[in-house]
Short mmCIF file of the C-alpha atoms (twelve columns), coordinates in Angstrom:
data_MODEL
# 
_entry.id   MODEL 
# 
loop_
_atom_site.group_PDB 
_atom_site.id 
_atom_site.type_symbol 
_atom_site.label_atom_id 
_atom_site.label_alt_id 
_atom_site.label_comp_id 
_atom_site.label_asym_id 
_atom_site.label_seq_id 
_atom_site.Cartn_x 
_atom_site.Cartn_y 
_atom_site.Cartn_z 
_atom_site.pdbx_PDB_model_num 
ATOM 1   C CA . UNK A 1   10.230  -12.753 4.018   1 
ATOM 2   C CA . UNK A 2   9.681   -10.168 2.108   1 
ATOM 3   C CA . UNK A 3   12.639  -7.263  2.164   1 
ATOM 4   C CA . UNK A 4   12.420  -4.092  0.921   1 
ATOM 5   C CA . UNK A 5   14.864  -3.608  -1.997  1 
ATOM 6   C CA . UNK A 6   16.730  -6.856  -1.677  1 
ATOM 7   C CA . UNK A 7   15.499  -8.212  -5.470  1 
ATOM 8   C CA . UNK A 8   13.395  -11.078 -6.266  1 
ATOM 9   C CA . UNK A 9   12.363  -13.220 -2.966  1 
ATOM 10  C CA . UNK A 10  11.159  -16.834 -3.657  1 
ATOM 11  C CA . UNK A 11  8.038   -17.813 -0.481  1 
ATOM 12  C CA . UNK A 12  7.842   -21.235 -1.028  1 
ATOM 13  C CA . UNK A 13  7.524   -21.930 -4.628  1 
ATOM 14  C CA . UNK A 14  6.419   -18.205 -5.943  1 
ATOM 15  C CA . UNK A 15  8.775   -15.973 -6.954  1 
ATOM 16  C CA . UNK A 16  7.634   -12.663 -6.008  1 
ATOM 17  C CA . UNK A 17  8.838   -9.105  -7.828  1 
ATOM 18  C CA . UNK A 18  8.704   -5.813  -7.664  1 
ATOM 19  C CA . UNK A 19  5.961   -3.257  -9.173  1 
ATOM 20  C CA . UNK A 20  5.720   0.206   -9.394  1 
ATOM 21  C CA . UNK A 21  2.811   2.364   -8.070  1 
ATOM 22  C CA . UNK A 22  2.499   6.041   -8.343  1 
ATOM 23  C CA . UNK A 23  -0.582  8.335   -7.290  1 
ATOM 24  C CA . UNK A 24  -1.426  11.875  -7.716  1 
ATOM 25  C CA . UNK A 25  -3.873  13.849  -5.435  1 
ATOM 26  C CA . UNK A 26  -4.112  17.668  -6.579  1 
ATOM 27  C CA . UNK A 27  -0.257  18.790  -7.356  1 
ATOM 28  C CA . UNK A 28  0.941   15.897  -5.104  1 
ATOM 29  C CA . UNK A 29  2.803   12.995  -7.142  1 
ATOM 30  C CA . UNK A 30  3.592   9.399   -4.569  1 
ATOM 31  C CA . UNK A 31  5.436   6.708   -6.362  1 
ATOM 32  C CA . UNK A 32  5.990   3.552   -4.538  1 
ATOM 33  C CA . UNK A 33  7.390   -0.068  -4.941  1 
ATOM 34  C CA . UNK A 34  5.756   -3.105  -3.655  1 
ATOM 35  C CA . UNK A 35  6.319   -6.991  -3.995  1 
ATOM 36  C CA . UNK A 36  3.995   -8.486  -5.986  1 
ATOM 37  C CA . UNK A 37  3.175   -12.539 -7.901  1 
ATOM 38  C CA . UNK A 38  2.972   -12.039 -11.763 1 
ATOM 39  C CA . UNK A 39  0.032   -13.846 -12.388 1 
ATOM 40  C CA . UNK A 40  0.740   -13.416 -17.183 1 
ATOM 41  C CA . UNK A 41  -0.649  -11.459 -19.035 1 
ATOM 42  C CA . UNK A 42  0.558   -8.444  -17.422 1 
ATOM 43  C CA . UNK A 43  -1.436  -9.140  -14.172 1 
ATOM 44  C CA . UNK A 44  -0.206  -9.469  -10.688 1 
ATOM 45  C CA . UNK A 45  -1.229  -10.308 -7.382  1 
ATOM 46  C CA . UNK A 46  -0.208  -7.595  -4.732  1 
ATOM 47  C CA . UNK A 47  1.582   -9.299  -1.662  1 
ATOM 48  C CA . UNK A 48  4.430   -6.271  -0.324  1 
ATOM 49  C CA . UNK A 49  2.049   -3.632  1.790   1 
ATOM 50  C CA . UNK A 50  1.830   -0.387  0.536   1 
ATOM 51  C CA . UNK A 51  2.970   2.341   3.147   1 
ATOM 52  C CA . UNK A 52  2.371   6.222   0.834   1 
ATOM 53  C CA . UNK A 53  -0.206  4.774   -1.634  1 
ATOM 54  C CA . UNK A 54  -3.747  4.326   -0.142  1 
ATOM 55  C CA . UNK A 55  -6.899  2.594   -2.040  1 
ATOM 56  C CA . UNK A 56  -5.044  -0.300  -3.291  1 
ATOM 57  C CA . UNK A 57  -4.567  -3.150  -0.931  1 
ATOM 58  C CA . UNK A 58  -3.176  -7.001  -0.234  1 
ATOM 59  C CA . UNK A 59  -3.946  -9.805  -2.802  1 
ATOM 60  C CA . UNK A 60  -6.025  -7.057  -5.360  1 
ATOM 61  C CA . UNK A 61  -4.801  -8.021  -8.975  1 
ATOM 62  C CA . UNK A 62  -3.983  -5.611  -10.762 1 
ATOM 63  C CA . UNK A 63  -2.510  -4.665  -14.475 1 
ATOM 64  C CA . UNK A 64  1.179   -3.379  -14.623 1 
ATOM 65  C CA . UNK A 65  2.850   -2.627  -17.669 1 
ATOM 66  C CA . UNK A 66  7.017   -1.478  -17.942 1 
ATOM 67  C CA . UNK A 67  7.219   2.101   -18.881 1 
ATOM 68  C CA . UNK A 68  9.673   3.551   -21.270 1 
ATOM 69  C CA . UNK A 69  12.323  4.004   -19.155 1 
ATOM 70  C CA . UNK A 70  10.937  2.431   -16.150 1 
ATOM 71  C CA . UNK A 71  12.647  -0.766  -14.754 1 
ATOM 72  C CA . UNK A 72  9.779   -1.528  -13.114 1 
ATOM 73  C CA . UNK A 73  6.128   -2.451  -14.202 1 
ATOM 74  C CA . UNK A 74  3.389   0.099   -13.817 1 
ATOM 75  C CA . UNK A 75  -0.036  -0.013  -11.843 1 
ATOM 76  C CA . UNK A 76  -2.315  0.973   -15.114 1 
ATOM 77  C CA . UNK A 77  -5.374  -0.544  -13.795 1 
ATOM 78  C CA . UNK A 78  -7.077  -2.696  -10.865 1 
ATOM 79  C CA . UNK A 79  -8.268  -5.727  -12.179 1 
ATOM 80  C CA . UNK A 80  -9.935  -7.298  -9.013  1 
ATOM 81  C CA . UNK A 81  -10.107 -5.953  -5.602  1 
ATOM 82  C CA . UNK A 82  -9.444  -8.516  -2.424  1 
ATOM 83  C CA . UNK A 83  -11.888 -7.444  -0.149  1 
ATOM 84  C CA . UNK A 84  -9.214  -6.702  2.590   1 
ATOM 85  C CA . UNK A 85  -8.641  -2.828  3.248   1 
ATOM 86  C CA . UNK A 86  -5.001  -1.252  4.373   1 
ATOM 87  C CA . UNK A 87  -5.724  0.756   7.505   1 
ATOM 88  C CA . UNK A 88  -2.434  3.377   7.728   1 
ATOM 89  C CA . UNK A 89  -2.456  5.282   10.792  1 
ATOM 90  C CA . UNK A 90  -0.583  8.150   11.420  1 
ATOM 91  C CA . UNK A 91  1.277   9.676   15.037  1 
ATOM 92  C CA . UNK A 92  1.974   13.369  16.117  1 
ATOM 93  C CA . UNK A 93  4.337   14.011  19.086  1 
ATOM 94  C CA . UNK A 94  2.333   16.995  20.045  1 
ATOM 95  C CA . UNK A 95  -1.600  16.366  20.099  1 
ATOM 96  C CA . UNK A 96  -3.538  18.258  22.785  1 
ATOM 97  C CA . UNK A 97  -5.110  15.787  24.920  1 
ATOM 98  C CA . UNK A 98  -9.037  16.582  25.424  1 
ATOM 99  C CA . UNK A 99  -11.917 15.265  27.240  1 
ATOM 100 C CA . UNK A 100 -15.512 14.720  25.933  1 
ATOM 101 C CA . UNK A 101 -18.666 13.958  27.953  1 
ATOM 102 C CA . UNK A 102 -18.831 10.520  26.263  1 
ATOM 103 C CA . UNK A 103 -15.293 9.751   27.373  1 
ATOM 104 C CA . UNK A 104 -14.733 10.663  30.665  1 
ATOM 105 C CA . UNK A 105 -17.465 8.369   31.897  1 
ATOM 106 C CA . UNK A 106 -15.546 5.769   30.148  1 
ATOM 107 C CA . UNK A 107 -12.381 7.767   31.371  1 
ATOM 108 C CA . UNK A 108 -11.383 7.541   27.414  1 
ATOM 109 C CA . UNK A 109 -9.134  10.252  26.099  1 
ATOM 110 C CA . UNK A 110 -9.436  11.578  22.716  1 
ATOM 111 C CA . UNK A 111 -7.148  13.830  20.882  1 
ATOM 112 C CA . UNK A 112 -8.113  16.849  18.323  1 
ATOM 113 C CA . UNK A 113 -5.515  16.849  15.114  1 
# 
């Protein structure tokens, strides 16, 4: 079991460490920590989920180095893609429901976001 913020966990014989992922989109800077397995030579295999960062997935292999002042290694490059994809789902409280012709025939509802 991986528990966020609890320090390295040992799963079987695999010790996991926290790595830091930073992303910038326009003027928005996002930073998130996730669990990874150290492969040596600053390479890590992503094991934990990412909730805020997109474009990085479970079992991707990344290069991460420690920046001055940061205690966690920061991802600098994606070395190898795992082939997995992450789906981010957002739930809104107030969503206007509409029916389109194809959905009415199949008794489905569509939402306008």
